[in-house]
C-alpha positions as CSV (number, residue, x, y, z in Angstrom):
1,X,45.7,23.9,98.7
2,X,43.1,26.5,99.6
3,X,39.9,24.6,100.4
4,X,36.9,25.7,98.6
5,X,35.0,26.6,101.8
6,X,36.3,26.5,104.9
7,X,33.8,27.2,108.0
8,X,35.6,28.5,111.4
9,X,33.8,28.7,114.7
10,X,30.7,30.0,113.0
11,X,27.9,31.4,115.1
12,X,24.6,32.7,114.1
13,X,22.1,33.7,116.6
14,X,18.9,34.8,116.4
15,X,17.5,37.8,119.0
16,X,14.0,37.4,119.8
17,X,11.7,38.6,122.6
18,X,12.2,35.2,124.3
19,X,15.8,35.3,124.4
20,X,19.0,34.5,122.1
21,X,18.7,31.3,120.1
22,X,22.0,29.9,119.5
23,X,20.8,28.0,116.2
24,X,24.5,27.7,115.1
25,X,27.0,27.5,117.7
26,X,30.9,27.5,117.0
27,X,30.4,25.2,113.9
28,X,33.9,24.2,112.0
29,X,34.4,22.1,108.7
30,X,35.9,22.5,105.4
31,X,35.2,21.2,102.0
32,X,37.9,20.8,99.2
33,X,37.4,21.0,95.4
34,X,35.1,18.2,94.1
35,X,34.7,16.9,97.6
36,X,31.1,16.1,99.0
37,X,30.2,17.2,102.6
38,X,27.1,15.5,104.6
39,X,25.8,17.9,107.3
40,X,23.6,15.7,109.4
41,X,21.1,16.4,112.0
42,X,17.5,15.8,113.0
43,X,15.2,19.0,112.6
44,X,16.3,22.1,114.9
45,X,19.9,21.1,114.9
46,X,21.0,24.0,113.0
47,X,22.0,22.6,110.0
48,X,19.5,24.4,107.7
49,X,20.6,27.7,109.3
50,X,24.4,26.9,108.5
51,X,23.7,26.7,104.9
52,X,21.9,29.9,104.7
53,X,24.6,31.6,106.7
54,X,27.2,30.5,104.2
55,X,25.2,31.8,101.5
56,X,24.2,35.2,103.5
57,X,20.6,34.7,103.5
58,X,20.1,34.7,107.3
59,X,17.2,37.2,107.8
60,X,16.6,39.5,111.1
61,X,16.3,38.8,114.0
62,X,19.2,36.2,112.8
63,X,22.4,37.4,112.2
64,X,26.0,35.9,111.9
65,X,27.7,36.9,115.6
66,X,31.2,35.6,115.1
67,X,33.5,33.1,113.3
68,X,34.4,33.1,109.3
69,X,33.0,31.7,106.2
70,X,36.0,31.4,103.8
71,X,35.3,30.7,100.2
72,X,38.6,30.2,98.7
73,X,40.3,32.3,101.1
74,X,37.8,35.2,101.0
75,X,35.3,36.1,104.2
76,X,32.1,36.1,102.9
77,X,30.7,37.1,106.5
78,X,32.9,40.5,105.9
79,X,31.4,40.9,102.0
80,X,28.9,43.5,101.2
81,X,25.5,42.7,99.9
82,X,26.3,43.7,96.3
83,X,29.7,41.8,96.6
84,X,27.4,38.4,97.9
85,X,24.9,39.0,95.0
86,X,27.8,38.8,92.3
87,X,28.7,35.3,93.9
88,X,25.5,34.2,95.1
89,X,23.6,31.8,92.0
90,X,27.0,32.3,90.1
91,X,30.1,30.9,92.1
92,X,28.0,29.7,94.8
93,X,24.7,28.3,94.3
94,X,22.1,26.9,96.9
95,X,19.2,24.5,96.3
96,X,16.3,24.8,98.9
97,X,14.3,22.3,100.2
98,X,11.0,24.2,98.7
99,X,11.6,25.0,95.0
100,X,9.0,27.9,95.4
101,X,12.1,29.5,97.4
102,X,13.7,29.9,94.0
103,X,10.8,29.9,91.5
104,X,8.5,33.0,90.7
105,X,5.0,31.8,90.3
106,X,3.9,34.4,88.0
107,X,6.8,34.0,85.3
108,X,7.5,31.4,82.6
109,X,10.4,29.0,83.4
110,X,12.1,30.4,80.4
111,X,12.2,33.7,81.4
112,X,13.5,32.8,85.1
113,X,16.3,30.8,83.7
114,X,17.5,33.0,80.8
115,X,17.5,35.6,83.6
116,X,19.7,33.6,85.8
117,X,22.0,32.8,82.9
118,X,22.4,36.4,81.7
119,X,22.6,37.9,85.2
120,X,26.0,36.4,85.4
121,X,27.2,35.8,82.0
122,X,27.6,38.1,78.8
123,X,25.8,35.7,76.3
124,X,22.5,36.2,73.9
125,X,19.4,35.4,74.6
126,X,19.2,32.5,72.2
127,X,22.3,31.0,73.9
128,X,21.2,31.4,77.5
129,X,17.9,29.6,76.3
130,X,19.8,27.0,74.9
131,X,21.6,26.7,78.2
132,X,18.5,26.7,79.9
133,X,16.9,23.8,78.1
134,X,20.1,21.5,78.3
135,X,20.1,22.1,82.1
136,X,16.4,20.9,82.2
137,X,17.4,17.9,80.5
138,X,20.1,17.0,82.6
139,X,17.8,16.8,85.6
140,X,15.7,14.4,83.7
141,X,12.9,16.4,82.5
142,X,11.3,15.4,79.4
143,X,10.8,17.5,76.3
144,X,12.9,20.0,78.0
145,X,12.0,22.6,74.9
146,X,8.4,22.7,75.4
147,X,8.6,22.6,79.3
148,X,10.8,26.1,79.2
149,X,7.4,27.6,78.1
150,X,5.4,26.5,81.1
151,X,4.4,28.1,84.4
152,X,5.7,26.8,87.8
153,X,2.0,25.7,88.6
154,X,1.9,23.4,85.4
155,X,4.5,21.1,86.9
156,X,4.2,18.7,90.0
157,X,6.0,19.3,93.2
158,X,8.9,16.9,92.4
159,X,9.3,18.5,88.3
160,X,9.5,22.2,90.3
161,X,12.4,20.8,92.5
162,X,14.1,19.5,89.4
163,X,13.5,22.9,87.6
164,X,15.2,24.6,90.8
165,X,18.0,22.3,90.8
166,X,18.6,22.9,87.4
167,X,18.8,26.9,87.9
168,X,21.6,26.2,90.6
169,X,23.4,24.1,88.7
170,X,23.2,26.8,85.4
171,X,26.7,28.0,86.0
172,X,28.7,25.1,87.2
173,X,29.5,26.7,90.7
174,X,32.1,26.3,92.6
175,X,30.5,25.7,95.6
176,X,26.9,24.4,96.1
177,X,24.7,24.2,99.1
178,X,21.7,21.7,98.7
179,X,19.2,21.8,101.8
180,X,17.3,18.6,101.7
181,X,16.6,19.1,98.1
182,X,15.7,15.4,96.9
183,X,13.2,14.9,100.2
184,X,9.8,15.5,98.0
185,X,11.3,13.4,94.9
186,X,10.6,9.8,94.1
187,X,13.3,7.5,94.6
188,X,14.3,6.9,90.9
189,X,14.4,10.6,90.3
190,X,16.4,11.0,93.7
191,X,19.1,8.7,92.1
192,X,19.1,10.6,89.2
193,X,19.6,14.0,90.8
194,X,22.5,12.0,93.2
195,X,24.2,10.7,90.3
196,X,24.2,13.9,88.4
197,X,25.5,15.9,91.6
198,X,28.2,13.6,91.7
199,X,29.0,13.8,88.5
200,X,29.2,17.7,88.7
201,X,31.7,17.4,91.9
202,X,33.9,15.0,89.7
203,X,34.1,16.9,86.3
204,X,33.6,20.4,87.4
205,X,35.6,20.3,90.8
206,X,32.4,21.7,92.5
207,X,32.7,21.7,96.5
208,X,29.0,20.2,97.8
209,X,27.6,20.7,101.3
210,X,24.7,18.4,101.3
211,X,22.4,19.0,104.1
212,X,19.9,16.1,105.4
213,X,18.5,14.1,108.0
214,X,18.6,11.0,105.6
215,X,21.4,9.0,106.6
216,X,20.8,6.8,103.8
217,X,21.2,9.5,101.2
218,X,24.7,10.5,102.5
219,X,25.9,6.6,102.7
220,X,26.3,6.7,99.1
221,X,26.9,10.4,98.1
222,X,29.5,12.1,100.9
223,X,32.9,11.6,101.1
224,X,33.0,13.2,104.6
225,X,30.1,13.7,107.2
226,X,29.8,16.5,109.8
227,X,26.8,15.5,112.4
228,X,25.3,18.3,114.0
229,X,23.2,18.3,117.5
230,X,21.9,21.5,119.1
231,X,23.8,23.9,117.0
232,X,27.1,22.2,117.3
233,X,29.0,19.8,115.1
234,X,29.4,16.6,117.6
235,X,31.2,14.4,115.4
236,X,33.1,14.9,112.1
237,X,35.2,12.4,109.7
238,X,35.3,10.4,106.7
239,X,31.8,8.9,105.7
240,X,32.5,5.3,105.9
241,X,34.4,5.8,109.4
242,X,31.7,7.7,110.7
243,X,28.8,5.5,109.5
244,X,30.5,2.1,110.5
245,X,32.2,3.2,113.7
246,X,30.2,6.1,115.2
247,X,32.3,7.6,118.0
248,X,29.8,10.0,119.5
249,X,27.0,8.6,121.1
250,X,24.4,10.6,119.4
251,X,25.5,9.6,115.9
252,X,25.4,6.0,117.4
253,X,21.7,6.5,118.4
254,X,21.0,8.3,115.1
255,X,22.5,5.4,112.8
256,X,20.8,2.7,115.2
257,X,17.2,4.6,114.7
258,X,17.3,3.8,110.8
259,X,14.4,1.0,110.7
260,X,16.7,-1.3,108.0
261,X,19.3,-1.6,110.8
262,X,16.9,-3.2,113.1
263,X,15.9,-6.8,113.0
264,X,12.7,-7.9,111.9
265,X,10.0,-8.3,114.6
266,X,12.0,-6.4,117.0
267,X,11.1,-3.1,118.6
268,X,12.8,-0.1,116.7
269,X,15.7,1.3,118.4
270,X,15.3,5.2,119.5
271,X,17.0,7.8,121.1
272,X,15.3,8.6,124.6
273,X,14.2,12.0,125.2
274,X,13.7,15.4,122.7
275,X,16.3,17.5,121.5
276,X,17.0,20.5,123.9
277,X,15.6,24.2,123.0
278,X,18.5,25.9,121.6
279,X,16.9,28.7,123.5
280,X,17.5,27.3,127.1
281,X,20.2,24.5,126.6
282,X,21.6,22.6,129.4
283,X,25.1,23.6,130.8
284,X,27.8,21.4,129.3
285,X,27.1,18.5,126.7
286,X,24.0,19.2,125.1
287,X,23.4,15.6,124.7
288,X,24.0,14.5,128.4
289,X,20.1,14.4,129.1
290,X,19.5,11.7,126.8
291,X,22.7,9.8,126.7
292,X,23.5,6.3,128.7
293,X,27.5,7.2,129.0
294,X,26.8,10.7,130.5
295,X,28.8,10.9,134.1
296,X,29.1,14.3,136.4
297,X,31.9,15.5,134.0
298,X,29.6,15.8,131.1
299,X,28.0,18.9,133.0
300,X,31.3,20.8,131.7
301,X,31.6,22.0,128.0
302,X,33.4,18.8,126.0
303,X,36.3,19.5,124.1
304,X,36.5,18.7,120.1
305,X,39.1,15.9,120.3
306,X,40.5,13.3,117.8
307,X,39.2,10.1,118.4
308,X,40.9,8.3,115.4
309,X,43.1,10.0,112.9
310,X,41.1,12.0,110.8
311,X,37.9,12.1,113.0
312,X,36.8,14.2,115.9
313,X,34.1,13.9,118.3
314,X,32.8,16.7,120.8
315,X,32.9,14.3,123.6
316,X,34.2,13.2,127.0
317,X,33.2,9.5,126.5
318,X,33.5,8.7,122.8
319,X,32.7,4.9,121.6
320,X,35.9,4.5,119.5
321,X,35.5,0.7,119.2
322,X,31.7,0.4,118.9
323,X,30.3,-0.7,115.8
324,X,27.0,0.9,114.4
C-alpha cells in the first residue's frame, strides 16, 4: 500500500547574509491513510518548516534543497506552483497556528468559505453555503447560519481558529498538516477539535501530521511520533513506545520536563543548556553538549538505528530500557 505521505531525506535551508540556516536537515517519515503522526519538538526544531515544506509554502530566502515529498507517489517538491495550487486546500490542507494566515480581515466569513468550496468543487453558491454552514457547526461554532455573515474581527481568537479549521476540513482532504492549531483554544474546545480530527482520520482516511510542542495533546491523539531536534528527527516510532520508554536522551528529557510527571514539592526537571543555533551547529550530534550520556564518539554524526522493532533513534547511546 502506498503511503499517503512519504518524506525522504528532506532538506530545507534558508540562505541568509549570516550564512546557511539548515532548518530541516535530512528528515524522513511516512504517514499512511487514516494515520495520525505527531511531529514533536521545542521552538526552533524545524517542525513548522517541515510542514510548510510539505505544502509548498516556504518563502525566500528559504528553499527545499534536497530530498523528496511523496504524496500518493507524486513528488510535491517537483510540481509547478499551478499544480500545487490545485492540490492545496483541496486534497492537501493546512491549519496554521495563527488563524489570520487563513482569514482575510476585510471579507465576510461566508464569502471566504464559499470561495474556498467553489475553487475546487463545481457546485452552486447555495450548495457551497450549506457546506460552509455545516463545517462551522462541525467545529462547534454556535448559530453557524448567523456567524457566516460576520467578519473575522467579530470573532474571538479561539473562534477565528475554529473557522480556519472548518475551512481546512471543507473538502475532506487526503492529507492534513496541523501546525499547533489548538494552542490558543481553551481545553474544552481543544478536546472537541481533537475528537473531530480523529473522526476525520477514521471516517475519511485522512492522513494527519500534527505539529506541536505539547506532549499531552499528542499522547491522546497520535498513532506514531517523530521527535525533532535542531532540524533532524532524533527518534520515531509508535506513540505508546516513544512516550513510555523513550530511546533518545532528548526525548527522555522532554518527557521528564512535563510538570505533571514531577513529584509535588520537588524541583522541576529540565534539560540543561539551550538549543544550539541551526546556523552554527556543533559537529556530530547536535544534542551532545546538553546530554549526560555523551562521549567522544558523539563528536561524529550518529547514524539512525532501529532500537526496538518499529522504532528508530539517531543516537550512539540510546536508552533502550529506561522508563520515562
